[in-house]
N, C-alpha and C positions, 0 to 999 in steps of 0.2 A: 903333439899338441897336449899341453898340460891342462888339467881341469881349472887351476886358478886363473890361467889366461882367458879361458872361456868365460868364466864368471866375471872377471874384472872388465873385460871388453864388452860384456853384455851382447854377444853376437845374436843370441836368440831374440832378444828384445828388439835390437836394431833391424834384424831381418823382418820381423813381424811389422814394425812400424813402416819400414821402407816399402814392403810389399803393399800395404794398405795405401800408403801415400802414392805409390806408383800407379796403382789401379785408378785412383781418383784423377791423377794428371792425365792418364791415358784416355779416360772418358771425356775429359775436357778438350783434349786435342781432337778426338773423334768428333765431338760436337762442333768445334770450329770448322773442321773439314766439311762436315755436312751442311753447316749454315752457309758457308761461302760458296759451296757448289750448287746451291739451290737459288735461282733468281728471285724467288719469293721471300727468302729470308736473308739474302745477301745485303750488307749495308748499302743503302741507296747511292751514296756518293762514290762507291767503287765502280758503279755502272754509269755514272754521270759523264756525258761527253765533254763537259767543261773541265773535268778532272783528267782527261786523257794525257795532256802534256806532263802533268805532275806524276801520273802513274808510270808513264814510260821512263821518265827521268829517275824515279825511285828504283824501279826494277833494274835499270841499266847501271846505276851508280852504287847500289847497295853493296856493302854497308857504309861506304865512304860518301856520306851525304853532308855536304857543306851548305847548311841552310842559309847563311848570311850572304854567300857569294852567288847564290842561284835563285834569287827572288823571282826572276822572270819565268822560271820553270815551275816555281812553287806558289805562284800567286793565288790559284784557287784554294790551295791548302790553307794559306794565310787567312783568306776570307772566311773560311768555316772552321778555323782551328779549334774553337771551343767545342763545337759539336763533334768534330773528329776525335779529339782527345777523350771526350766523354764516352763515345760509342766504342772506340777501339781500346780503351783502357783495360777492360776485362780480358780481351784477346791478348794484349801485350803482357799482362801479368800472368796469364796462363803459360805463355812461352817462357817467361822468367822462371816459373815453377819447374819447367823442364830442365832449365839450366841448373837450378838449385838441386833438383833430384839427381841429376847427373853427377854433381859434385859429391853428394853424399854416397852415391853408389860407388864412385871411384874410391873414396876414402875407406868404405867398408870392405870392398874387394881386396884392396891393398893390405889392409890390416889382417884379413883372413889369410891371405897368402903368407904374410910375415909370421903369423902364428902357426903355420903348417897344420891347419885344421884337417881333421879326418872326416871324409864323407862316405857313408855307406847306408843305402836305403834300408837295409836289413838290421842295422845296428842303431843308428840315430835317425830314425825316419823323419821326424819333424824338422830337424836341423837340415838334413839333406834336401827335403822337399822345399823348404823355405828358400834355400840357396838357389836351387834350380828354378823355382818360381820367380825369384828376383832377376835372374839372368834373362828369362823369357819375357818378363814384363818390361825390362829395360830395352831389349832388342825390339819388341813390339812397338814401344813408344818411339824409338828412333825411326823405324820404318814408317810408322804412321805420320810422324812429323815430316818426313821426306815426301809423303804423298799429299800433304797439304799445299796445294799449288800457290795459294796466295800468302804464304808465310812471310816472304820478303816484303810484299806490299803492306801487309798489316803492321808488321814491326816498323818498317821504314816510315810509313805515313804517320804512325803514332809518334815516332821520334821527332819528326819534323814539326808536328803540331805542338808537342810538348816543349820543344826548344823555342818555338815562336811565342808560346804563352808564358814561359818562365825565364827565358833568356839564357838557359843552359840545358844541355842534354841530360837525359837520365844516366846516372853513373854506371848502370849495368848494360847500357846499350852496346858498347864496344865488344864485350865478351859474348853477349847474346848474338850479335851479328856474326861474329867469328864462328860460333857454334853452328849457326844455320848454314854458313858456307861449307863447313867441314862435312855436313851431312847431306850435301848435294848428291854424293855417291855413298849412301849409308852403309852398305855391306862392306865396302872397301875400308871405310873408316872403322867399322865395328871389329873387323878382323885385326886391325892394328891395335885397337884398344884392348882386346881380349888376349893378345899375344902373351903378355906376362901371366895371365890367369889360366892358360891352357891346362896346366897340370891339375889344378883344383877342379876345373869344370870337367875334365876328362875322368878324373877319379870318381866324381859324383855320377857321371853318366855310365861308367863301366859297372857300377854297383847295380845297375838296372839290367845287366846283360842276361842273367839267368831268368829273372822275373819276366822281362819283356819277351824273351824268346819263347818261354813256356806259355805265356799268355797268348802270344801271337800265333802259336802253332796249335796248341791243344785246348785253349780256354780252360785251363785247370789250375788257376792260382787265385790269389786274393783279389779284392775288387778295387784296387787302384785303377783309376780310369785309363784306358788304353789311349784315348785322345790326348790326355795330359802327358803321358809318357812319350808319345810320338812327338809332341810339341817340344818337350825337353830335349829329346835326342836330335831332332832335325835342326832346331834353332841353335842348340849347343854346338854341334859340329859345324854349322854354317859359319859361326864366328870363331871357331877354333879348328880350322881345317887341317892344321899341321898334324893333329893327332891321327887323322885318317891314314896318312902316309907312314906313320911310325909304329902303328899297332894293328895287327890283323884282327884282333878282337873288336877294336873300334870300328874297323871297316865292316865287319860282319854285322855289328849292331846297327850301324848306319843303313846297310842294305835292307835289313829287316824292317826298319822304320819307313824306308822309302817304298816298300811294298804296300804299305797300308793306306796311304793317302796321296791325292794329287794336290790338295789344298790343306793348309793348317790355318786355324783362326788366329787373327791378331786381336780383334775385338768386334763382337757382334757380326755385322755383315762384311767386315773387312778381313780379307784372307790373303795368304801368301801362296802363290803358285809354286810349290816347293820344288818340283822337278825342273821347271824352267829356270828358276833362280839358281838352283844348285848347279845346273849344267853351265850356266853363264859364268858363275863365279869360280867354280872349282875345276872345270874341264882342263884349264891350263895347268893347274897345280897337281891334278891327279893323273895327268897323261892319259894312258889308254884304258883307265878303269871306268870309262863311261861309254855309253852308246853301243854296246855290243862288240866293241873291238877286243874285249878281254872276256874269256869264258866265265869269269867270276864277276862280271860287271853287274851293277844293280838292275833289277828287272824293269822293263818298260812300264810307262804309266798305265797301259791297258790292263796290267795284272791286278790292280787293286779293285777294280769294279767287280770282276767275277769272284774274287776272293770274298768280298763283303756280301755279294748276293747269295753265295753259298752259306755264309754264316747266318744271314737272316732266315733262310729257309730252315736251317738246323734249329735255330732258337725258337722258331714258331712251334715246331713239334715238341721240343724239349720242355718249353714252358707249359704247353697244353697238358703234357703228361705229368709234370711236376704239380700243377694246380689240381689235377684230378686226384693224384695220390694224396695230397695234403688235405683236400676236402673230405676224402674218405677216412684218412687216418691223421687227424689234426695233432695227435700226440707226437708225431714225427717232427713237428715243427721245432720242438725244443732242440734235439740233437742235430737237426739238419738246417738250422737257421742260417748258418754261414753260406750254404749252397743257395738258399733263396736270395740272399743279398748279392751273391756273385752273379746269379742269373739275371737279376734286375740291373746290375751294373753292366753286364755284357750287352743287354738289350738297349740300355741308355746310350752306350757307345755307338751301337749300330744305327740307331735312329738319328743321333747327332751327325754321324758320318753321312747318312743319306740326305738329310736336309742341307748340310753344308755343300755337298757336291752337286745336288740337284740344282742349286742356285747358281753355282759358278761354272759347271761343265755345260757348255752350250753346243759345242761341236764334238761329236764322237761317233765312231763307227758302231758302238754297242750301246745305244740309248737305253736298252732294257736294264743295264747295270745301274743306272742312275734314276730310274723311275719304277717304284715298286707298288703294284696294285694291292699287295697283301700286307702293307705296313699297318693298315688299320687293325688287322687281326693281331699283329704283334703288340700294338698298343693296348688292345682289349685284354690280352692275356697278362700284360704287365699290370694293368689296373686291377684285374681280378686277383692276382697274386698279392698285390699291395693291400687290397681290401681284406684279404684273408688274414694277412699278418696282423693288421690292426684289430680285427675281430678276435683273434686268438692270442692277444698280447699276454693274457694271464697264463696261458700254457708256457709261453717263453719265460715269463718271470718265475713261475714255480719251478721249472726245470733248472734254471741257472742258480736259483737260491739253493736248491738241494745239491746241485753239483759243487758249488762253493763250500757248502757245509760238510760235504762228505769227501769227495775225491781230493780237492785241493787241500783240505785240512789234513787229511791222512798223509799226503805227500809232503806237506810242510813239516808235519810232525817227524816223519822219517828223516828229512834233511837236517832238522835241528838235532835229533839224536845222534846222527852221524858226526 
């Protein structure tokens, strides 16, 4: 990858814009799903008995809806076409934004592949992070779209009302309807879409290998969120499964990520049951590498609960000691600031994991792994440590100003002289 191609194609800018755009579209699809699943907020005509013939017809024939030849089925829609078009317009245009977002993601991923971009979290952190974030955002959006049960009805009914009102269908309806059909089985379609991008996605994920393995085993690295890395790895290999069979390192990284969580977050309270989905999708492709048939198979789902329970117990004691030390010797906050931020990052990951799994894990033989009566103590120590840093901010500033003026300046002088 040459630097001129990076600047000319403006990859960093496009990744930033698309990530922001994708999160916005993801939130809107989430809101549509929640709105239509709640009888109190669901559009009233979708529950109207008079609309039942039209609803059945639209769901059955979607997306091939011939409005003019089926007036007997669509009479109730024609009667209220104005209100239907007005109410469903925002829903329809949100689905159109999904289609537009997909087109832009396709274009950018293809251009990145053609330019043979180099991804390494240690070398070009922001570029690699933005790329993996875009992959996860796109996969999350497709999965959430497939979970929106009324997607066909919302799009189809708006199309009928629009054509009845204007005499012609919306020009984007055909492509939108085809996209919705393609994502009836989202993971199957996603693996097809990401087939050409497997090399780029895998190279970005493999740059996490040392970082994730060290963090996952010893808690002794920088404070990149463990939850974020798990989501990158699990969703990345879910749509690029071919890499697991071709590289032992990929398989090892995937196993480590599977140890950590039973659920990964799509958005807010929407989560992916990763072990179940992975087994259903990949068991045929990976043969005996699942379910204990192979000695190197991924650990069972029961492993993650005890692993995180042990981490929380360790962190409670470690934070208590760290806080006591810094309260007694606040001058240490300057040279040891990184350790403070790492500790807070580890705790954030564990609290997030506990909240996520306590909500979604309802049946388990080890309920104590998903309900922690000591989590309040952990939160208390986090807040105490955070308050200490804010109170002693001048210590941090003074230390690093002196550090820059002395050590860094001397090293820079030596480098220049050489």
